[in-house]
TIVORO-741403 format. One record per residue: x, y, z of N, C-alpha, C in turn. Coordinates in steps of 0.02 Angstrom, whole numbers, plus 50000, padded with zeros to 5 digits. Example, Ala and Ser with C-alpha at 12.3 -4.5 7.8 and 13.67 -1.06 7.14 Angstrom:
2
506604971650390506154977550390506604983550390506424988850354506844994750357506455000250394
This chain:
460
498184667254041498704668953992499184673954023499834672954010500344677454039500294684254007500414689354047500424696154020501124697853999501214701053942501884702953920502174708153966502834708353972503144713454014503004720353987502984725054031502834731954012503354734553962503094737653909503534740853861503704736553801503464730453797503624726453738503384719353745503524715353693503304708353691503794703853727503624697453729504054692553762504684691453721505234689953754505864688353720506094681553744506514678353702506744671653719507294671753773507694677053774508244677453821508164683653864508304682853927508264688553971508784693753951508574699853951509024705153932508974707353861508614703553820508544705453750508064711553746508184716153702507734721853695507054719653672506554723753691505854721853676505734721753602506114725253562506014725153490506374719653455506684714853493507074709553463506644704953421506954701953372506594697153330506474690653365506824689353421506744682953456506144683353503505594680753482504974681053521504874674753562504444675353611504264669653652503924664253608504134657953614503864652853568503124651253582502874652653641502184650753656501684654253612501714660953601501234663953555501284661253485501894659753462501964656853395501634650153390501704645953442501374639553442500634640153441500364644853481499644645953481499404648353412499804652653381499604655153314499594649553263500084645053266500104639453219499494634853228499314633753291498724629553303498094632853276498044639353285497464643053258497444642553183498034643053151498064642853078497834636053053498044630653086497834623953065497084622953075496824625753130496114624553145495664628953103495874635053091495434639853058495644641352987496004636852955496144637752884496624643452869497174643952908497674649152898497384656052903496874656852943496604663352960496594664153035496694669953063496694670753136496034668853166496064666753230495454665153266495024671453272494374670853258493944676853263494004680153331493984686753330494034690753391493424689653435493524690353501492964689853547492524696053544492804701453517492414707553511491934706953452491374710653453490904710353398491244712153332491134708253278491474709653216491224716053185491694719553152491494725553117491184723753050490864728653019490554727352954491074725452902491674728352908492184726852858492414719652864492464716952927492664709952934492124705252909491504707152920490964702852898490924702152823491224706752787491204706352714491694701352686492134698452728492624693652704492594687352745492134682752729492044676652769492644672152762492734667752811493284662952810493194658452750493704658352708493684654352648494184648852646494554647852699495024642252703495654643352664496144638752671496774639752639496744639552564496254636552535496204636052462495614640052436495304644052477494754648152454494124644152440494064638052466493484633852452492994633652510493264633252572492824632852630492424639252636491784638752635491364644552643491074647052579491394646152522491134648752459490474645452441490464638852441489854635352421489294636452469489444638052532488914638952581488704646252587489014650652552488854657752556488324659352502487734661252520487214662752469487404668652425487824673052450488034678652408488424676252347488794670752356489184667952300488724665952244488184662352261487724660152209487364665952176487194670952215486874676852186487334680352138487974681252156488444684652113488594680452050488624673952057488734669751998488154670251949487544670251975486964670851932486914677751901487114682851938487134689651908487644690051852488224686951862488714686951809488494683151748488074678051757487794674251702487414678751653487084683851679486674688151636487114691951586487724693651606488144697751561488344694051498488474687451503488664683651444488074682551398487464682951425486874682051384486724688051338487034693651353486834699751319486944699551244487454696051221487624696151150487514689451116487804684151144487854677851107487194674151099486694675651140486074671751138485754671851070485754677551036485394677950973485844676450913486474674650924486934673250868486654667950820486394662250844486134657350796485534659850756485184665050778484594667550744484744673050694485384675150688485544680950646485344679850573485514674150542485284673250472484524673750464484154670850511483424671150507483154678150518483464681950563483244688850573483394693150512483964692050480484124695650418483614694050364483424687650358482934685750308482244688850324482064689250388481434692050407481374699450390481924703150397481934710250385482354712050323482314707950272482744708850213482584715350176481974718050185481794724250151482084730350186482324729850246482594735550283483254737750251483384744250249484034746650222484614743950264485144741750230485734739050264485554733450313485104729150292484884723850336485444719350360485924717850316486484713550336486904716550392487094722850384487504726150436487114727150500486464729250494486074730550553485944724050592485854718550557485754712150591486374710250631486964711250603487574709750639487654714450699487424720550692487474725250747487024723450805486514719350794486094717050849486514713450902487044710150879487484706650926487974711450958488204716350921488754720450945488564727350971487954729950953487764736550978487704736651055487494731251088487534731351161488234732551186488724729751149489424730651170489624737951167489414741451115489574748551111489274752451169488654751051185488334754551240488654752851307488854746651314489214744751375489874748451380490224748851324490864752451323490784759651341490234762751319490104769751335489874770651406489434766251428489114767151494489524764351552489984759651540490334756351594490724761051639491094765851612491464770451659490994774251705490434776551678489944780151719489604775351769489464769151746489154764251791489634762551847490294761951832490774760451884490814765951936490834772251912490864777851960490214778352000489654776951968489014776952004488984771652058489264765652042489284760352092489714762352151490274765752140490694768052195490344773452236489954777652204489654783452238488994781752271488554778052235487874777052259487734770052284488194765452274488094758752300488034753452246488324747752259488324742352209487644738752204487344737452263486734733352264486154736752228486044743152240485494746652208485584746552131486194747552109486324747552037486204740652007486394735452043486294728652018485554727152009485144729052057484434727652053484104731451994484274737851986483994741651931484224738851864484864737051859485114734251796484784727551778484634723451828484314716951814483604717951787483234722651815482554723951791482574726651719483024731251705483074733951637483304728451588483714723851611483954718351569483364714251544482894712651587482324708651567481884712351518481754718751531481294722551488481604723551419482234725651416482544727051353482724720751315482904715451350483104709351315482534705951280481954705651311481384702351280481024706651228481214713051222480864717551176480914715251104481454711951086481534709651016481004704650994480664701451043480154696551024479534699850997479344705651023478714708651003478794715150963479384717850955479464723750913479444721850839479194726350799479044724650729479524727550678480024731050700480494733950651481214732750675481664732150627482364730850644482664736850681482444742850664482704748750699482504748850772481874746950786481644746850856482004741450896482124735650864482494730350899483204732750914483504736350866484174738950877484184743850936483674747950942483624752650999483564748851065483164743551065483104739651127483754736251146484144734551097484804731551111485274736751142485184743051125485584748351157485414748851231484784748551247484584748551318484844742351355484844736851320485124730651349485864731751368486224735151325486934736451341487024740651403486594745651413486634749751473486504745551536486024741051531485874736851588486454732151604486774729551554487354725051565487924728751597488034735051576488564739051607488434739951681487814741151700487654741851770487744735351809487544729751778487604723251812488334721251819488714721951766489394719451765489844723151814489804729851813490244733651857490064732751931489424732551946489214731752016489374724652041489274719651999489424712752020490154711752033490584713951988491304713151997491554717052058491274723052069491474726852128491254723452193490674720252192490454716652252490904710652266491144707352214491624701852225492244704452260492494710252238493064713152271492914715452342492304717552356492124719752423492024713952471491724708452447491554702852491492134698152504492604697452457493094692152460493804694952448494304691252472494994693252464495414687252441496014688752418496524683552405496304678252357496434671952376496294666252333495544665552324495154667052374494424666552367494174671152312494464677152307494274681752254494454679052186495054676252180495274673552115494854667552095494714663152144494294657352128493594659452107493324664252141492654666452124492644669652054493164673252036493204676051968493204670451916493564665051930493564659351884492894655851883492594654851942491944651551945491414655651908491474662251913490984666551880491014665551805491614665251776491684663951705491414657051688491544652151732491294645351718490534645151717490214648151766489474648251767489204652051707489524657551689489314661251630489324656851568489854653051561489924648851501489464642851503489384639651562488924634151567488214636451549488014642051577487334644551563487264646451490487774649951464487734651951394487724645851348488064640451367488054634351327487344631751318486984631251373486294628651368485844633751334485934640151350485504645151320485624645851245486264645651224486414646251152486174640051115486254634251145485994628251113485234628751106484904630951159484174631851156483994637051104484374642451100484234647651050484294644950980484784640450968484864637550901484254633550881483984629650927483384625650910482774630150907482734635150951482164639750948482174643750883482764645550859482814649450797482584645350738482594638750743482344634650688481594635450679481234637250733480514638250730480354645550715480694650150749480564657350739481204661150755481384665850711482004669450721481994673950782481404676050804481354680650861481214677050927481104670550924480944666850985481514666951036482154666851016482684666951067482684673151111482364678651091482354684551133482014683251201481564678351203481204676951265481664674051319482254671651300482714668751349482934674051399482924680451380483144685651425482684686451486482084683651483481624684051539481854680051599482384676051592482644672151648482904676551704483044682851690483294687351741482774689251792482134689051774481614691251820481574687051884481604680451882481584676451944482204677651990482724680551962483324681652002483274687752047482834692452031482784698552070482634697152144482154692852162482034691552233482654688752269483034684552234483644681852264484144687352279484244691852230484724697352241484504701752299483844703152303483604707452357483704704152425483644697552428483654694052492484364693252519484844691652476485504689452502486054694552492485994699252446486524704052433486414710352474486884712052516486844718052557487394722852535487244729252542487744734352523488324734152573488944733452549489514733552596489524740152635489664739552700489634745452743490254749652740490784747152708491384751152705491454754152636491604760452633491724764052571492314768752584492804767952543493384772452546493694772452614493744778352646494084779052710493634778052769493014776152757492554775452813492644768852850493024764252823493104757852855493484758452920493264754752969493594754853033494204750353034494214745152992494794740852986494834738352915495324740552877495364738852807495554731552799495274728452749495464721752731496114721752691496464716052685497084715752648496974718052576497394722452552497344724852484496884730652472496524732952524496064738352514496394744852496497034745452513497384751652496497614751952424497584746252388497784746152318498534745652310498754745552247499454744852231499714751252201500374752352206500664758152170500554757652095500434763252063500324763551991499764758851967499244758552009498684753951993498334756251929498314762551915497974764951854498324762151793498994762051793499364759351736499234751951728499214748351785499074741151782498394739851752497884743351777497204742251752497154744051678497474749451657497454751451587497774746251542498334743451563498694738551521498284732251510498024729351565497644723151557496984724351524496694730351531496064731951498496164732051422496694735151399496834735451327496964728451298497354724451336497484717651313496834713551308496394714351358495764710751356495334712951298495334719551283494964722051226495194719151161495844718651151496114715651089495904708351084495924704751139495704697851137494984697051117494554701651140493854701151124493694703051052494124706951020494034708350949494064701650910494534697350928494604691050894494104685750920493964685950984493474681251012492794682050979492604688250964491934689450938491884688250863492424685650832492344682950765491864677050765491844673350821491434667350823490684668950822490414673050867489684674250864489474678750806489914683150781489694687750729489814685250658490314681050647490494678950580490424671550567490544667450618490524660250607489844657750584489274660350609488634657850582488584658750506488834664250480488814665450408489344661150372489904660050405490424655750376490164648650370489794646250420489524639550416489044638750358488624643750347488154643550290488534643250225489084647050221489464647450158489814640950140489954636750191490294630350177489824624450181489164625850183488674620450178488324618550241488494621450299488164619850362487614625150374487064624450338486564629750337486054629250393486014623650428485534622950483485744627550541485284631450569485484635750626485764631850685485584625550691485844621750748486604620650742486874621050681487604620350673487964626050709487704632150700487994637850736487894637050811487334634150831487224632750901487734627950930487914622850890488424618050914489094621450922489284625550874489934628950879489944633650940489414637550948489384642051005489344638051071489014632251068489004627951126489684625451145490094623851093490784621751107491184627451140491064633551117491404639351148491244639651223490614639151239490394639851308490594633951351490524627851324490654621951365491384621351383491824621851334492544621351348492764627351390492454633151376492614638951417492444637951490491904634451503491704633051572492214628651606492424623251572492904618751602493564622351616493804626251569494434629851579494384634951634493804638151641493724642951695493734639551763493464633451768493494629851830494204627851848494634626951796495324625051807495784631051818495524637051808495944643051810496334643751875495994642851932496334643951996496884638852008496884633151975497424628351981497974629351930497784632151872498274633151819498694639351832498394644651860498744650951867499354650451913499344646951969499964646252009500514642651971500344638451923500854634651885501144638951830500714642051790500944646051732501144653151751500864655751806501064662351826500594667751800500714673851823500294679451805500314681151732500894680151699500944681351628500854675151585501064669351611500994663251572500284660951562499844662351611499144660251605498794663751547498794670451542498474673551483498844671951418499504671051421499854669151360499624662351334499514657651379499254651151360498544651851332498144656351362497474657551336497474660351265497904665251253497954667951186498214662751136498664658251158498904652951115498344648151097497904646651145497324642451128496874645751077496764652251084496364655851034496674655550966497334656250963497694655950900497594649050867497624643750907497514637050880496814636250853496314638950888495624638650864495524642250798495824648050791495764651750727496104647950671496654644650684496984640750632496544634850610496184631850656495724626350637495164629150594494874634950611494374638050569494654639450499495274641350495495584642950430495664636750387495824630950416496044625250376495524619750367495024619250413494574613650411493844615850403493424611350373492724612750362492254607850397492524602350423492094597350456491804600350520491164599450531490824602450588491124600450655491294593950667491594592450733492244596250746492644597250694493264601050704493114608350715492594610950683492414617950694492144618950765491794613850792491564614250862492184614250908492684610150891493304610150929493654616950925493654620050866493964626650859493614631750903492954631650904492594636150949492764634851022492834628451040493024626851108493714629451126494184629151080494854631751092494824639251106494434642751066494384650051076494044651751141493494648151157493164649351221493594647551281493954641951276494394640051331494954644951342495234647451287495774652451293495534658751328494934661151309494684667151342494534665951416494374659851434494234658351505494864658051547495444657351517496064658151554496284665451555496064669351508496274676451504495874680751552495214680251548494784685051583494824684651660494774678751692494834678651765495514681451787496024680151748496694682551766496694690251766496434693251713496444700451708495974703751760495394700751772494934703551822495264703251891495594697651908495934697151972496484702351980496874703451926497394708451928497094715351941496544716951908496234723551918495964724351989495624719252015495344719752082495894720152135496444716652124496994716952171497354723652168497394726652109497774732752100497394738852125496744739252114496374745352128496214745952203496214751952231495984753052300495244751152306495034749452367494354747252379493844752452355493994758752367493514764052348493484765252274493944762252234493954763352162493864756952122493634751752154493554745352117493004745952064492484749652078491974750552027492244754051966492664759151975492964762651919493444758051881493824753951918494284749351884493904744351841493364741551869492974736851829492614740251772492444746651781492164750351724492664751051668493304751951684493824752751633493904746251594493974740651628494074734351591493444732351554492854733951582492234732451547492174736551483492384742751486492374746951426492794744051371493404742051387493854739251336493594732651309493314728451353493044722051330492494722951278492024727151295491454727751252491564732451193492054736951199492254740651140492574735951089492964731051114493234725951069492694721851036492174720251073491624716651042491284720650987491204727150999490854731250950491254732150886491904733350893492314734550833492484728150796492364722350827492544716050795492234715250725491564715950717491284715250649491484721050603491594726850632491784732650590492474731750561492914728250595493584726950568493594720450526493214715450545493244709150509492834709050445492284712850442491864712650383492224715050320492604720550323492974722550262493504717250242493824714150291494314708950275493984702950243493404701050269493044695350240492814696950170492574703050159492354704950092492914704850041493514706350063494084706850017494474700250011494574696850069494994690950069494614684450080494014684650108493644678650123493714676750198493284672050219493274670150288493914666750311494164661850271494734658050292495354662450302495484667050257496064671250262495994675950321495394678250335495294682650392495454678950458495244672650462495424668650522496184667850527496524666950471497254666350472497574672950495497324678450472497594684950494497524685650570496944683650596496834684150668497334679850707497464673750682497934669350716498634672350715498854675050658499514678050655499574684050700499034687950707499054693850749499164692050823498994685950842499064684050913499774681950931500204680750882500894678650898501254683850941501304690150919501644695050963501284696151028500624695351030500254696251093500444690851143500494684551120500684679151164501364680451195501854682451153502524683751179502534689951225502174695151205502184701251245501864700351313501294696851315500944695751379501374691451425501664686251398502064681751440502674685251468503024688851427503634692351450503454698451493502964702251472502804708451508502504707251576501984703151581501654702051645502044697551691502424692751663502794688251704503344691751741503624697051712504164700651744503914706451787503264707551787502974712851829503034710851902503104715751948503134714152019502484710952043502564706252088501974702652114501564707452157500894707852146500484712252186500464710152258500324714852305500314713152375499794707852393499204707952360498694702952374498634698652312499084694052303499094689952244498914682852263498684678952216498504672052228499134668052231499224664152282499804659952290499614652752277500084648752253499914641652241499754637952304
């Protein structure tokens, strides 16, 4: 290989200064060949790779090459699956649990809180969990959270009082905060660019696919015993050996990295960006959680009293949500940073309007699917924005912020909807929710679409 002249790079014309933009064509040709062969990534260096480089495997021009073959991907997807199980699994069993503990004071409200009290604890614990993941390590926190998830989740099966079950659900929320913040931070540590965005979408898809089968199973299990669905949480125990084997703590933290990956420095005003999308996500979850907290009771009131009916509606939420999450990485380059969540909120609005106007079970399953699909376009988009905006050393804190808003929205959902339902009824409450989304659709589309493109953004 020719050596460049002393003091600068090659130039196309003799006499051109070394800083000229006219470079020798041979290095450019070699670079183009490398890009075609190695998926638009530079040829690996002959020198031993640093720990920071090893955390970002070659994922190809579309973020697909390497993802399916990376065992860390499967471990992170399965870890993310646990977070969606925290609330919705027992939704089909709520009427049966209320009947079982009908003598308890405020049994109706406490039963509904079984779904949402984990959300409150997640909202409280997530900022601390995010900072702990940044300070003490993501992997250790993920393992401890997974073990606590199994112990607290299954406690509802053998506890004999509604108050004790409610306390176990609080511990479940703490475990989910630890799992969710550490898992999302690890995605940001291991992957960059389109691979990161695709994995965020795939994570939502796996969460919804798993929740679809688990919620359907919970609906049938609740027909036999209202507390039987609590045993589903034991699925986390077999995952612990997998996490221990394949997930390693990233060796770079903050300024210790020897070579930063693209986007590790974060974006200007990243705190404002994270705060804005976190609040928007929280508002969306207030309306999204009308389905698991109120729709089972709404179905009973209109004649669909079998618990499996609620299971079908929740199954529609998860199944359509999975499909839309798989399509997220292809839809976002078309609709844009603001158009994608705006489309998601519009889908949720359509689902609420169907709940308002129709009573046939197939249409109600469709309505649940519209709401689940809309949220699957919203959440990967917001998570990707947060991971791209935050510096590498603060990704745990950023994910703690969005997690807090998400689960705070889940917690306040029944507290805001229950008075409206008591005064206006279910149908009118669904209509109010749909109307409230109109300004959000317009605001998200106009506000985020006009925002400057982040340095590490997903390109079509």
